[in-house]
C-alpha positions as CSV (number, residue, x, y, z in Angstrom):
1,X,-4.5,37.1,-28.7
2,X,-6.1,33.7,-29.6
3,X,-4.0,33.5,-32.8
4,X,-0.8,34.4,-31.1
5,X,-1.7,31.8,-28.5
6,X,-2.1,29.1,-30.4
7,X,0.8,29.9,-32.8
8,X,3.2,29.7,-29.8
9,X,1.6,26.5,-28.6
10,X,2.3,25.0,-32.0
11,X,6.0,26.0,-31.5
12,X,5.9,24.1,-28.0
13,X,4.9,20.5,-29.9
14,X,7.1,21.0,-32.7
15,X,10.3,22.6,-34.3
16,X,9.9,25.2,-37.0
17,X,6.7,23.7,-38.7
18,X,7.6,20.0,-37.9
19,X,6.6,17.3,-35.6
20,X,8.1,14.6,-34.0
21,X,5.2,13.3,-31.4
22,X,5.5,10.1,-29.3
23,X,2.0,9.2,-28.5
24,X,1.4,7.1,-25.5
25,X,-2.3,7.0,-24.6
26,X,-2.3,3.2,-25.5
27,X,-2.6,2.4,-21.6
28,X,-6.6,2.8,-22.0
29,X,-6.6,1.1,-25.2
30,X,-4.2,-2.2,-24.5
31,X,-3.5,-1.7,-21.0
32,X,-0.2,-1.3,-19.3
33,X,2.0,-3.0,-22.0
34,X,5.7,-2.9,-22.3
35,X,7.4,0.8,-22.6
36,X,4.1,2.4,-20.6
37,X,4.7,0.4,-17.3
38,X,7.5,2.7,-16.3
39,X,6.4,5.7,-18.3
40,X,8.2,8.0,-16.6
41,X,11.5,6.2,-17.8
42,X,10.0,6.2,-21.6
43,X,9.2,10.0,-21.6
44,X,12.6,11.1,-20.4
45,X,14.0,8.8,-22.8
46,X,12.1,10.1,-26.0
47,X,12.3,13.5,-25.1
48,X,16.0,13.4,-24.3
49,X,16.4,11.7,-27.6
50,X,14.6,14.5,-29.6
51,X,11.0,14.1,-29.5
52,X,9.4,17.5,-29.8
53,X,6.3,16.1,-27.8
54,X,4.5,13.4,-25.8
55,X,1.0,12.3,-25.9
56,X,-1.1,10.9,-23.3
57,X,-4.5,11.1,-21.7
58,X,-5.0,13.5,-18.9
59,X,-4.8,11.2,-16.0
60,X,-1.2,10.5,-16.7
61,X,-0.5,14.3,-16.7
62,X,1.3,13.9,-13.5
63,X,3.7,11.3,-14.7
64,X,4.5,13.7,-17.8
65,X,5.7,16.9,-16.4
66,X,8.8,15.8,-14.1
67,X,10.1,13.8,-17.0
68,X,9.6,15.5,-20.3
69,X,12.5,17.6,-20.1
70,X,10.9,20.9,-21.6
71,X,8.9,19.1,-24.3
72,X,5.3,19.8,-25.9
73,X,2.8,17.9,-23.8
74,X,-0.5,16.9,-25.9
75,X,-3.6,15.8,-24.3
76,X,-5.8,12.8,-26.1
77,X,-9.6,13.3,-25.7
78,X,-11.3,9.9,-26.8
79,X,-10.5,6.5,-26.6
80,X,-11.7,2.6,-27.1
81,X,-10.4,-0.4,-25.9
82,X,-9.0,-3.8,-27.7
83,X,-11.5,-5.7,-25.4
84,X,-14.5,-3.5,-26.0
85,X,-17.3,-4.1,-28.3
86,X,-15.9,-2.0,-31.1
87,X,-12.3,-0.5,-31.1
88,X,-13.7,2.0,-33.9
89,X,-15.9,3.6,-31.5
90,X,-13.9,6.1,-29.9
91,X,-15.6,7.8,-26.8
92,X,-15.1,11.4,-24.9
93,X,-12.6,11.0,-22.5
94,X,-11.7,14.6,-21.7
95,X,-12.4,18.0,-22.6
96,X,-10.1,21.3,-23.9
97,X,-10.5,23.0,-20.6
98,X,-9.6,19.7,-18.5
99,X,-6.5,19.4,-20.9
100,X,-5.6,23.1,-20.2
101,X,-5.9,22.3,-16.5
102,X,-3.5,19.1,-16.8
103,X,-0.8,21.7,-18.4
104,X,-1.4,20.5,-22.3
105,X,0.1,22.6,-25.2
106,X,-2.5,21.0,-27.7
107,X,-5.3,18.7,-27.8
108,X,-5.7,15.7,-30.1
109,X,-8.9,13.9,-30.9
110,X,-9.3,10.4,-33.3
111,X,-11.6,10.0,-36.0
112,X,-12.4,7.0,-38.0
113,X,-13.5,8.2,-41.3
114,X,-15.8,5.4,-43.0
115,X,-16.8,3.7,-39.7
116,X,-20.5,3.3,-38.4
117,X,-19.4,6.2,-35.6
118,X,-18.3,8.6,-38.2
119,X,-21.4,10.9,-37.6
120,X,-20.9,11.2,-33.9
121,X,-17.1,11.6,-34.0
122,X,-17.3,14.5,-36.7
123,X,-19.8,16.3,-34.4
124,X,-17.6,15.7,-31.4
125,X,-14.3,16.6,-33.2
126,X,-16.2,20.0,-34.8
127,X,-16.8,20.8,-30.8
128,X,-13.6,19.9,-29.6
129,X,-12.1,22.2,-32.3
130,X,-14.5,25.2,-31.4
131,X,-13.8,25.2,-27.8
132,X,-10.3,24.7,-28.5
133,X,-10.3,27.6,-30.9
134,X,-11.7,30.0,-28.1
135,X,-8.8,29.0,-25.6
136,X,-6.0,29.5,-28.3
137,X,-5.1,25.5,-28.2
138,X,-3.8,23.8,-31.0
139,X,-5.8,20.8,-32.2
140,X,-4.3,17.5,-33.5
141,X,-6.7,15.6,-35.4
142,X,-5.8,11.7,-35.8
143,X,-7.9,11.2,-38.9
144,X,-7.9,7.6,-40.4
145,X,-9.7,5.9,-43.3
146,X,-11.3,3.0,-41.0
147,X,-14.6,1.2,-41.3
148,X,-16.4,-1.7,-43.1
149,X,-15.0,-2.5,-46.5
150,X,-12.8,0.6,-46.5
151,X,-9.2,0.5,-47.4
152,X,-6.9,1.9,-44.6
153,X,-4.2,2.5,-46.9
154,X,-5.7,4.0,-49.9
155,X,-4.4,7.6,-50.8
156,X,-8.0,9.1,-51.7
157,X,-9.5,7.7,-48.8
158,X,-6.6,8.9,-46.4
159,X,-6.8,12.5,-48.5
160,X,-10.7,12.4,-47.5
161,X,-9.7,12.1,-43.9
162,X,-7.3,14.6,-43.7
163,X,-9.6,17.4,-45.8
164,X,-12.4,16.3,-43.4
165,X,-10.0,17.4,-40.6
166,X,-9.3,20.7,-41.7
167,X,-12.9,21.3,-42.6
168,X,-14.0,21.1,-39.3
169,X,-11.3,23.1,-37.5
170,X,-8.2,21.0,-36.9
171,X,-4.4,22.6,-36.9
172,X,-2.2,19.5,-37.5
173,X,-3.5,16.0,-39.0
174,X,-2.1,12.8,-38.3
175,X,-3.2,9.6,-40.7
176,X,-1.8,6.6,-42.0
177,X,0.9,6.3,-44.4
178,X,-0.3,5.4,-47.8
179,X,2.8,3.0,-48.6
180,X,4.9,5.1,-51.4
181,X,6.0,8.7,-51.5
182,X,4.1,9.1,-54.9
183,X,0.8,8.3,-53.2
184,X,1.3,10.3,-50.2
185,X,1.7,13.4,-51.9
186,X,-2.0,12.9,-52.9
187,X,-2.9,12.9,-49.4
188,X,-0.7,15.7,-48.2
189,X,-2.2,18.0,-51.2
190,X,-5.6,17.3,-50.3
191,X,-5.2,19.7,-47.4
192,X,-3.3,23.1,-46.5
193,X,-2.6,21.9,-42.7
194,X,0.5,19.8,-41.8
195,X,0.1,16.5,-42.2
196,X,1.8,13.8,-40.0
197,X,2.1,10.2,-40.5
198,X,1.4,7.3,-37.8
199,X,3.9,4.5,-37.5
200,X,2.1,1.2,-38.6
201,X,3.5,-2.1,-38.7
202,X,6.9,-2.0,-40.8
203,X,9.5,-4.5,-40.8
204,X,12.4,-3.2,-38.4
205,X,14.0,0.3,-38.0
206,X,15.2,1.0,-41.4
207,X,11.9,0.3,-43.2
208,X,10.4,3.0,-40.5
209,X,12.8,5.2,-41.2
210,X,12.4,4.9,-44.8
211,X,8.7,5.4,-44.8
212,X,9.4,8.6,-42.7
213,X,11.9,9.8,-45.3
214,X,9.6,9.2,-48.3
215,X,6.5,10.8,-46.2
216,X,8.8,13.9,-45.5
217,X,10.0,13.9,-49.3
218,X,6.2,13.6,-50.0
219,X,5.4,16.9,-48.3
220,X,4.7,15.6,-44.9
221,X,5.3,17.5,-41.8
222,X,6.7,15.0,-39.3
223,X,5.5,12.0,-37.5
224,X,3.2,10.8,-34.4
225,X,4.7,7.2,-33.8
226,X,3.8,5.1,-30.9
227,X,4.7,1.5,-30.6
228,X,7.6,1.8,-33.0
229,X,9.3,3.9,-30.4
230,X,8.3,3.4,-26.9
231,X,8.3,-0.6,-27.5
232,X,11.8,-0.4,-29.2
233,X,14.8,-1.8,-27.2
234,X,16.1,1.7,-27.3
235,X,13.2,4.5,-27.3
236,X,15.5,7.2,-26.8
237,X,17.8,6.2,-29.9
238,X,14.9,5.5,-32.1
239,X,13.4,9.0,-31.5
240,X,16.8,10.5,-32.2
241,X,17.1,8.6,-35.4
242,X,13.2,9.9,-36.2
243,X,14.1,13.4,-35.6
244,X,17.1,13.3,-37.4
245,X,15.1,12.5,-40.4
246,X,12.2,14.7,-39.7
247,X,14.4,17.8,-39.0
248,X,17.6,17.3,-40.3
249,X,16.5,15.9,-43.7
250,X,18.8,12.6,-43.0
251,X,18.6,9.7,-45.1
252,X,17.9,6.3,-43.1
253,X,21.2,4.9,-42.6
254,X,22.4,8.3,-41.7
255,X,20.0,8.8,-39.1
256,X,20.7,5.3,-37.6
257,X,24.7,6.0,-37.6
258,X,23.7,9.0,-35.6
259,X,21.6,7.8,-33.2
260,X,24.0,4.7,-32.6
261,X,21.5,2.1,-33.7
262,X,22.6,-0.7,-36.2
263,X,22.6,0.0,-40.1
264,X,20.8,-3.0,-41.6
265,X,22.5,-4.6,-44.4
C-alpha cells in the first residue's frame, strides 16, 4: 500500500512523470519579498497558469489550499536565512508528520553537498526519507553542490549531489543547471531518479526557457523555479510558458507566444 500511496502522490505533484514546481518558501530565507506578500494571488496565478505543484513551509499551508486550483502541494522541511551566520546551514523546520497534517502531497529537504554542514544534512535527509517511506510520502531532495572551493555548476559535482540524494532515499532530485545540454546529460545519468532544475539567474525569459529546453533534451524531468516565476511581472504567464516547454515539448519562442509573453529579438 505504501508504494501505491507514494505513486499516487507523485502523480499529484507532477504530470506523467514531469514536474513544474514553484517553490515559495523564500519568505523564511529572504523575508516577505515581492511576489510573496500576497502569496495567495501568486499561488492562484501560477497554478492557473500550469504549475503542477507549489512548495512552501508548513506555516503557510492555510494560505495555500484555498488558492492552488487542485495543484499539488509540497512542504519544505529545512531552512536558513540570508541574515544569519551561514546560509548553507539549513536547519529542520518541520517533520514529515507535520507536513502530512498540513495537507502536503510530498515533502522536500535541502542539502548542500560539499559544505561544512553536509554530514548533518545527510543524516537528516536520510531520516526524512525513512519517515516519508513509512507514510507513503514522496521526498523531493534539493541537492546542491555548495561549499568552500566547490564549483556549484560543475557537472561532476552536481552528479555527485543527485546520486547522494538517491542513495539516501529521495524520489525526485532538484539541482542547479550545469549550463549546457551536454554537461547536464552527465548529471541526469548519475541517478535513476527524476532530476529537475532550479531557476538560477538567467538573463530574461527566453534564456530561462532555453535552459529548460536544453535540460529537458538532456533528460531532465522538469523544473523547480521560484523567483524566476513568482517575481515575474506576470507569474501566471511565466508558469504557462515553462509548462509548455516541460509538458508539451515546446521551443522557447513557441512557449512565449502560447503564454502571451513577448518574443525577444
